[in-house]
C-alpha positions as CSV (number, residue, x, y, z in Angstrom):
1,M,0.0,0.0,0.0
2,W,2.8,2.4,0.8
3,M,4.2,1.9,-2.8
4,L,0.9,3.1,-4.2
5,I,0.7,6.1,-2.0
6,T,4.3,7.0,-2.7
7,F,3.6,6.6,-6.5
8,W,0.6,9.0,-6.3
9,V,2.4,11.6,-4.2
10,I,5.4,11.6,-6.6
11,T,3.0,11.8,-9.6
12,L,1.2,14.8,-8.1
13,V,4.6,16.5,-7.3
14,M,5.8,15.9,-10.9
15,I,2.6,17.4,-12.3
16,V,3.1,20.5,-10.2
17,V,6.8,20.7,-11.3
18,T,5.8,20.3,-14.9
19,I,3.3,23.1,-14.7
20,K,5.7,25.3,-12.8
21,Y,8.7,24.8,-15.1
22,K,6.7,24.1,-18.3
23,K,8.9,21.1,-19.2
24,P,6.9,18.0,-20.1
25,V,9.9,15.8,-19.6
26,F,9.1,15.7,-15.9
27,L,6.1,13.6,-16.7
28,L,8.3,10.7,-17.7
29,V,9.2,10.2,-14.0
30,P,5.7,8.7,-13.1
31,F,5.9,6.3,-16.1
32,G,9.3,5.1,-15.0
33,L,8.0,4.6,-11.5
34,L,5.0,2.7,-12.8
35,F,7.4,0.4,-14.8
36,G,9.5,-0.1,-11.6
37,M,6.4,-0.9,-9.6
38,L,5.4,-3.5,-12.2
39,L,8.8,-5.1,-12.0
40,V,8.6,-5.2,-8.2
41,Q,5.1,-6.7,-8.2
42,I,6.2,-9.4,-10.7
43,A,9.2,-10.2,-8.6
44,M,6.9,-10.7,-5.6
45,V,5.2,-13.7,-7.3
46,P,6.6,-17.0,-6.0
47,M,7.5,-18.3,-9.4
48,P,10.6,-17.8,-11.4
49,F,10.7,-14.3,-13.0
50,W,10.6,-15.3,-16.6
51,D,7.8,-17.9,-16.0
52,T,5.8,-15.2,-14.4
53,V,6.3,-12.8,-17.3
54,E,5.3,-15.5,-19.8
55,F,2.2,-16.3,-17.8
56,I,1.1,-12.7,-17.8
57,F,1.5,-12.4,-21.5
58,N,-0.2,-15.7,-22.2
59,L,-3.4,-14.6,-20.4
60,R,-6.4,-14.2,-22.7
C-alpha cells in the first residue's frame, strides 16, 4: 500500500513541477515509477521471474 501512496504523491509532485517549469519531460518520471512498480510486483510472485512474465503475456 505504501508503494501506491508514494507513487501518487510523486506523480502529483511531478505534475506541479511540470506546470511550474513548463517542461513536459518531468512527466516521464511517473511512467518510470510505474514500470518499476510493475517489476517489483512481478518479482513478488513466488514463481521464477521469466515464467511469471510468460504467464502474464499468455493470459487471454
